[in-house]
N, C-alpha and C positions, 0 to 999 in steps of 0.2 A: 814557383811553382808550376809542375809539369802541364804540359797541355794535356788534355783530355781528347785523344781524336776521336773517337766512338760517339762522344757530343757533339764534335765538331763536322762529321763527317756523317753521322744518321741523325740528326735532330729529331724526325719526325718519328721512328723509331722509338729514340730514348725517350723523349716527351710520352708517348701511348705507355712505354714500361712504369712510366712514374704517373701517369693519370691509374693504372691499374695498380700498382701498392699502394694508392692514397685510396681508392676503392673500395680494396678490399679490407683496409682496417674500417671503412664503415660500414660493410657487409658484417663482420664482428662484431661492431659495436652494436648494430639492430638487431643482431640475434641475441642480444642479451635483453633487450626491450621486449623479443617474441618471447625466451624464457619468462619472464617477469611476468608477461602477461599469462602465461600457459599455467603458472603455480597461482598465481593471483596474489603476489607479494610485491613490496616496492621496487622499482629499480635499483635501488644501490642495495637492497637485500640480495636480488638476484645477480648481479655483477658480481657479489663477495663468492657468492655461491657458485657460479657461471666459472668465473677468472679462476679458480680453482684446477680447473680442469686445463690442463698445457694443450693439449691435442686437439685439432680443431674437429677431428672423428666423434672422437669421446664427446665433444660438446653436440656436436648432432645427433649422436645415441642418445644424451641426458635429453634432449628437445624431444626425440622422437617417443622416448620412455614415459615422459611425463604427458604429452599429448595425448596417448594412448591410455592412462590410467586416468585422468582429468577432464577430458575432452569429448565430445559427441564424435565417433565413429568417423563421422565425413568429415567434420575438421579436422582429426587426427591422420586421416589419410591424404589429406590435403598437404598437411606440414609433413609427412613422410615423403610425399614428392618434390616438395620445396626443399628438403634435406638432401634429396639424391641431385640436386640441381648445386647444390651447395658444394655437395662431394665432388661433382665434375669440375665447377669451375675453382674449385680448389687443388684440383690436379693443374690446368692449366697455368693459373698464378705461381704455384708450386715451380712449375716448371722454369717459368719466367726469375723467380726469385733467390732459387737453389743451384741452379744447372750455371755453368761456366759462360760467361758473354764475352764474346768474341767479336773482330770484326778482319774482314780482308778487305782493304782498301783497291786492291789492283782488280780484284774481283766487283767490289762494291757490293757485297754482302756482310749482313752480322748476321752472327750465330749466336745458337744456345746450345751448350755441347755437356752431357752425361759423361762426366770425367771417370766415372767406374766402368764405362762400357763403349767408351769412345763417338754415342749416335748424337750426330750433329742434326740439327734443324735449324734452316736458313729463317730469319725473322724477317720479314717483309712488313709492313706498315697496314697492307691490308687484314695480314693475320691477325695482327696486333691490335688492330682496330676491332675485329671480330672478339676477341678477347673481352676487350673494352668494353664493349658494349654487350656480350653477357655478362659482364658484372654489375654493369650500372643497370641492365633489366631486374637482375636478379636484386639490387638490392632494394629497388624500388617495391619490388614483391614481398620481400621480407617485411618490409615498413608495412605494407599493406597488410600484411596476415597478421602482424602484431596488434592493431589496430579492430582486426575483424575478431581476432580471440579477444581480444578485449571487451568487445561491445558484448560477444556471445557470454562469458564468464560473467559480466555485471546482469546479464539476464538471468544466469542460470544457479550463480554462486557456489556450486560446492568446491569448497579451497583444500589445502593440504590435509584436513581432515579425512577425504574419500580414500589416501593412501593410511593416513593412520588416524583411526578411527580413538574417540575418547573412550579409556578405561571402562567399563560398566562400575557401576557404584554398587558396592554391596549389599545383598537383598537382606531383610531381619535383622536383628539384633547382634549387635557386638558380645563375641564370648568373652 
């Protein structure tokens, strides 16, 4: 099996990229729990609905749209701010997961290159640790928001019927 020099020469940087990738999967999972809390359905149902959207941006828009319809305005505003943070972290994560990661042992640097533009960014351990920290904080904030929304909805209970009210029963005798 060929030796992977990046891991051998940049173990801390590679470990940080691994942690970021794993943490991001938890961010996406807990966005399912937040969505379930917002719409007031079981988690299994929410996951089935939520996972039909492939793009993270579409999922953020669905969370924001449902929050605006179903939650108190203050809580919907907090969720909107949280989804902006998700978008910012998604850009950082996508940068690491979709750019070409290379290394220059002679200069002692690891870099990420956007192939279409040739733009390179040096991947230092502090740079990667900052992204790692941002995603971990975001993950915890999403979990906390899901709990807050769940408690708020339990206290208030207007469910999906707020968007789709039941049809009115006809008045009078049928003809």
